[in-house]
Structure formats: C-alpha cells, structure tokens
N, C-alpha and C positions, 0 to 999 in steps of 0.2 A: 804766601797768599796767592791763590789762583784768581786771576782777573776774569771777569765775564768777557764774552766775545766782543761786545760793543766797546768795552774799555780797552781791550787789546787793539782793536781797529782804530780807536781814537788816537792811540799812540803811534800806530803805523802811519796814519795820515799826517801826523805832526812831522814825521821824518820823510814824507814824500812818497810813501808807498800807496799806490792806488787801491781803493776798496770800493765795493758796490755802493751805489747811492741808497740811502735808507736812514732810518732813525729808530729810536727806542720807543716802545709803546707799553704803557702800564694799564691800559683799559681798552675795551672794545672800540670805543669812539676814537681813541688815538690810533689804533691799528687801522681802522677804516680811513681816517684822515691821511695817514702816511701813504697807504696804498693808493688812494685817489690822487695824491700829489705826485707820486711816481708815475702813474698813468700807464703802466704796462704790467705784464705778469710779474708777480713778486713771490718771495719766499719768506715764510714766517718761522723764526728760529727761537725756540725756548731758551731763555738765558739762565742756564744752570751750569755749574762747573763739574759736570760728570762726563765720563767718556761714553761714546757710542749713543748719544742722545737721538741721533737720526733713526737708529734701529729700534729705539723705544718710542717712536712716534713724536719726537720733539722737533722735527723739521717738516714743514708742510709747504708744498709748491701749489700756487693757485694762479688763475688766469685773470681774475677781475676783482673788483672791490667787494662785491657780494660774497664771493667765495672767501675773500680775506677775512671778512667779519665772521663768517661761519667757522673758519679755522681758528680764529682768535678765541671764539667761544669754547672750543674744545681744549685749547692750550692753557689759557690763563686760569690759574687756580688748580690745574692738574698736578699730578705728582709723577716725576720721572726719576726712577732709581732712588726714591726716598727724599728727593728735593722738590719743594713746591715751586711751581713756575709763577713768578710774580711779575715778570716783564718779558716782552718779545722784541726781537730785532726784526723789523720789517724792511726788507731790501729788494732791490730790483733783481730779477733773474738774469744771470749772466749766460750768454751764448758761448759755451766752452768748446774750444777746438782741441786743446791739449791740457793736461794736468801735470804739474810739477810739485816738488816738495822742497821746502827750504827751512832750516832751523839752526839755532845755536843753543847748545845745552852744555851741561857739565859732565865730563867724563871723570867720575870720582876715582876710578882706578888710576887714571893717568894724572889726576890732580890738576887738570886744566880744562879750559873750554874747548869744545869741538864744534866745528861748523860742518853742517851736513847739507848736501844738495842731491836731488834725484830727478830724473826725467820721468819718473812714475809718481804720481800723486793720488790723493784720494783714499789711500789705504795706509795701514800702519807701516811705518818705515821698517819695522822688524820683519814684516812679511816680504817687503821688497828685498831686504838684505839676504833672506833665505832663497827667494825665487830667482832674483836677478841682481846679483851683487855688482855686475858690470854697470848697472844703472845708478849707482851711488858714488858720490865723490865725498871725501872727508879731508878735513884739515884741522890738526890739533894746534891750538894757538899758544905760542910761547908768550907768557905774560910780560916778559921783558922786551918783546919785539912788537906785539900787537898784531893786528890783522888789517892789511891794506887792500885797496881796490885791485892792485896788481896780483896779490895773493889769491883773491877771489877769482880773478880771471884765469889764473893758472889752474884753479880747481876744475873749472868747467871745460877746459880744453879737451878733456877726454870724451866729451859728448859730441860725437860726430854728426848727430842729427840736428844740432843747433847751428844756425848761420852766425855770422860775425855779430850782427845787430842783437840777436837774441842772447848770445853768449855774454855780451857786455851788459845787457839789461838784467839777466839772471845773476851775474856776478855782482852787479850794483846792489841788488836786493839782498844777497848774502852779506855783503859788506855793511849794509844798513842794519840788518838784524843784529850783527855783532855790536854795532854802535849802541843800539837799543839795550842789549844785554848789559853792556858796560854802564850805561847811564842810569839804568833802572835796577842794578844789582839783581838781574834776573837769573833764575835757575833754568828757565826755558823760554825761548822766543821761537814760535813755530807758525809757519803758514802751510796749511794743508787742507785743500789743495791751493797751490798757486796756479791760477788759471791763465792760459793764453787764449784770448777771445778770437772770434772770427776776424776781427779787425787787426789782430796782431798785438794787442795790448796785454800786458801782464797785470792781473788783478788778484788781490788777496781775498779769496772767496771765504775762507775760514781762518781763524787765527787764535792762538793761545799764548798767554804770557803768565809765567809764575815768578813772583818776586820773593826773594829771600826774606822771611819774616824778621830776621835779625837786622835787616837793613832798612826797615820801614821808617825808622826815625829820620832817614835822609830824604823821604818822599812825602812832604807835607800834604800833597794833594790827596793822599789816602788816609790822613789822620782821623777823619770823621768816620772812616769805615773800620768796623771791628775786625779783629783777626778771624772772627767766626765767618765761615764761608757757607755757601748754599749747600755744599756737600756734607756738612757736619750733621751728625745726629744730635738730638736735643741734649744728650749727655756730654758729647764732645763740645758743643757750644757752651754749656754751663761750665765745663772744666776749664775752658780758655778764660772765661770770665773770672774764675777762681784761681787762675795761674797754676793749674794742676796739669801734669803730664799724663794724658789719658787717651786711650784708643778704644773705641767701641768694638766689641766682638759679638758673636751670635749665640753664645752659650748661656748657662744658668748658674755658674760659679763666679762670683765677684772676686777679683784678685787685687790686693793692695800690698805693695812692698816698698823697700827703700833701695834704690839703685837699679838702673835699667837691666843690668846683667842678672841680678837676683830675681827680678820680676819675670824676665824672659825664661829663666830656668824654672820658675814656679809654674808658668804657663805650660812649658814643655812637659813637666812631670805630671801635672793635672791631666793633660791631653793623653799622654802615654799610659796613664793609669785608668783611662776610660771616661774621664770627665770632659766637660766642655766649658772652657773659660768664657766669661761674659765680657771681660774687658782687660786692658792693661792699664794699671795705674801706679806710677812711681812718685812717692812723696818726696824723694830726694834725700840727700845726706843731711843730717842734723835737723830733721823735721821736728817741729814743736807740736804741742797739743792742738793748736789752731789749725795747722795744715792737716793733721791726721783727722781731726773732727770733720773738716770739710770733705776730705776724701771718703770717709765712712758715709756721710750724709749723701754724697753723690752716688756712690755705688748702691747703697741700700734703697735709693729712690727708683731704681730701674725695676720695673715689674717682673721682668724675666728672671731676675736674680733670686735663687732659692736659698743660697748659702754664700757666706763670704769667708775667704781665706786671707788672713793677714800674716805676712811673712816678713819678719824683721830681723836683720843681722846688725846688731848694734855696734857701731864703732864711735863715730862722732854723734851718731843717733843714740839718744838715751831711751832705753826700753821703758822706764817709768813714765817718761813724758808721752811716749807713744800710747801706753796703756791708758793714761789720763785722757788723751784725745779720742781713743776708741770708746771709752765710757761716755764722754760728752757727746760724741756723734750719735750713739744709740739713744741716749736720753732725749736728744733734740728731735729725733725722728719718730713719726707715728707708725712707720712700718716695723714689723717684727720679723727679722730673718735670723737664721742660725749663723753663728760666727765661730770660726776656729782660728786660734792664734798660735803662731810659732814665734817665740822670743829667744834670742841668744845674743849675748854680748853685754855691753855697758848697762849696769843697773838692772840686769836680767831678773834677779830675785825680787827687787822692789816692784818691777813691772808686773811680774807674775802675781805678787801678793795683791796688788791693786785690782787686777782682773779677777782673781779668785774670790775676793770679797763681793764682787758684782755677779758672781755665779758663772764666770767664764773660765773654762779650763785652758791651760796653755801646754804647748809641746816644745821640746827642745830640738826635735828632729823634724825636718821638712817632710820626710817620707811619712812619718806618723801623722802629721797634720793633714797631708793630702788624703791619706786613707780615711781619716776621720771626717773630712768635709764631704767626701763621696757618699758617706752613709746618709746624708741629708738630701741627696739629689737622685738616688737610685730608685 
C-alpha cells in the first residue's frame, strides 16, 4: 500500500522528523482556510500516489490566499496520470538552502534492507548514482544486528561538506527512517528532498512510504482503507475487491491464465506474435468456477478488449471447472467478445466438451491459440 504524502508525513512527525506546517484540504474553502492560517506563501500538492506529479502540474506554489484558492480550483477534481485529485496538502513554502536525500528500502537481491543517504536531493536517486556516486552513502542492514545511531553516523562520515552538527542530524534522520520501516513493515520510507533551511533546520519537504500489503493486518489504523490506491485503474480496483491477481495493460487482447509463469509466457508470446495484451490476470492454482467466472467478467468489461485468450494448464486446476466458469462468466455479461481457449491437463476432454457445446472451440497448443486470437484483433 502506497501512502499519500500527508499520511507519510503524519508518521514522520510522530517519530520527531520535522515537516512543513500545513494540513489536508478536500474543498476550495478548506484550502483557502489553511492558506490563511499559515499566513505566508504556500504550496498546494495534489494527493495522488503517482510519480513525477510536479511535472504533471500537481504541485503549485503561490504567494497569497487568493492565489491559493485559484490553484485549488485547478487541482481539485483534476486528473494526474489517470488518478483523480480528491484532496490537497496545503503547506508553508520552505526556504531551502540545501537539498539532501534519505531513504530505507529493500534490496531484494541482497535480501535485506538498505539505508541510503545523499547530499544531493530533489531528483531520482538513480540519477545521482550515475552522475555523482561519491554523493551517495549506503548501508546494508544485517537483520540479526539492526541499525544503530552509530552505524548511521559512520555512513555520513564520508560527506566532507557536512559539519559535525549536520552529520549528527542527518544520521539521526536515517536512523529514524529505519525505525519507521521496521515498525510499519515498510518496503520504502523516503524523504526527497530532505531540505536544510536558511536557519539550518532539516525539514522533510516531500515523503513517501509504501507498506507491505501482506502486513496490513498488523496496522489497524489502515483497516478502514482499502488496498485500492489512487493509482489503480478501475479494473485493478475491481480486481482487488474480487481478490484477483490483475495488472492493467494498454492492449486489446485480454489474458487469463493459471499461474504467474504461464500468464507471463502467454503475454510474451502474444506480444512477440504482434499482439498487444490488455492485462495480466492469474486465477491461481486450483481455481474453481466462481473465480474463473469473476475473471472473465472483469476482463470482458474493459471496453478496449476485443478478444480474450484463456490459457489453462491443468494440474490441481481442473479444466472442466474452468470451462464451467468461462461459460458462466460470458452468460452473466452483456458484452460480447471473441474468446479463444487453450486447455491442457486434468479433465481436459471434459472441459473441451463443455465449451464445444457452448460453441467455443479449444486448442491444446498455446501457439495455435495465440494465432487464433490475433485473427480477431488484426
């Protein structure tokens, strides 16, 4: 689960990290009230969980209350990278003297957390790594040892442009981010930029936190919030509600399969054959008619989908039950789309017979099925 910026900053403040003064606004009146209360130039930031929102017009700097209201008119209800802006974070503008970067994330190759710090902030850390690797410090955390304040201080020793006071402050923030990551089962805790003001104070100007979905049961404060995020497409949101493993794509061939590897192989073959997959949907092993029915209904409901390819390799999954679910899904839907089915494995003949009676031809070869579905979209 990706948290909104204001949620991430609420957590940072809880742990003693300084953030700009501000509040969340869901209406023009609220945005105006917050700006007036701050009483100085402010920034209005669209609360969407997409990257580079500033480049898409989602962050606006203004000097007074009237301009804040005008900016709120432009932002609330607008769409940024497919996400509707329903709220704004209205904050004081920070006089930035220097920008830094601080984060804790998971290095999946190393199978452990990594703490990152940089004396260059405000841009992607990948760009800094390429352009100025000497400006980055890293520490891979041994889970049996943890991450202490002294370890954090050892990280920032390499930065000769930091005096003793700033080194201790920067290290303290890195140590705090690791504590947040541990306490919230976070896959990412990031401050970018971490600003140093003209007065010498470190302030988290922007922040991101991503919590492991599998650990949400340990965080009751998020129980009322769905796994659906602002960055989800309508079909991804529906899939989460139906407990389906689904990723939206921009093609016109719907893909349904059982097993992530098989579905990925199907997407690859469709693409290499000249087709454009519209989605990734894995019904999982042992899927019954109900799951398959919901999968078909979801994929068929997407207007861009011209044809659907169902690719099933039956092991614990029974082909006859899959066939039953396909028929039920099409019968429940008002949309009429071409469907091509590849069945192989457990109860393959029974499944094929069920589909043949409904007028749906089946294939035993994935290559044949892909060639067939391409006929309906060319």
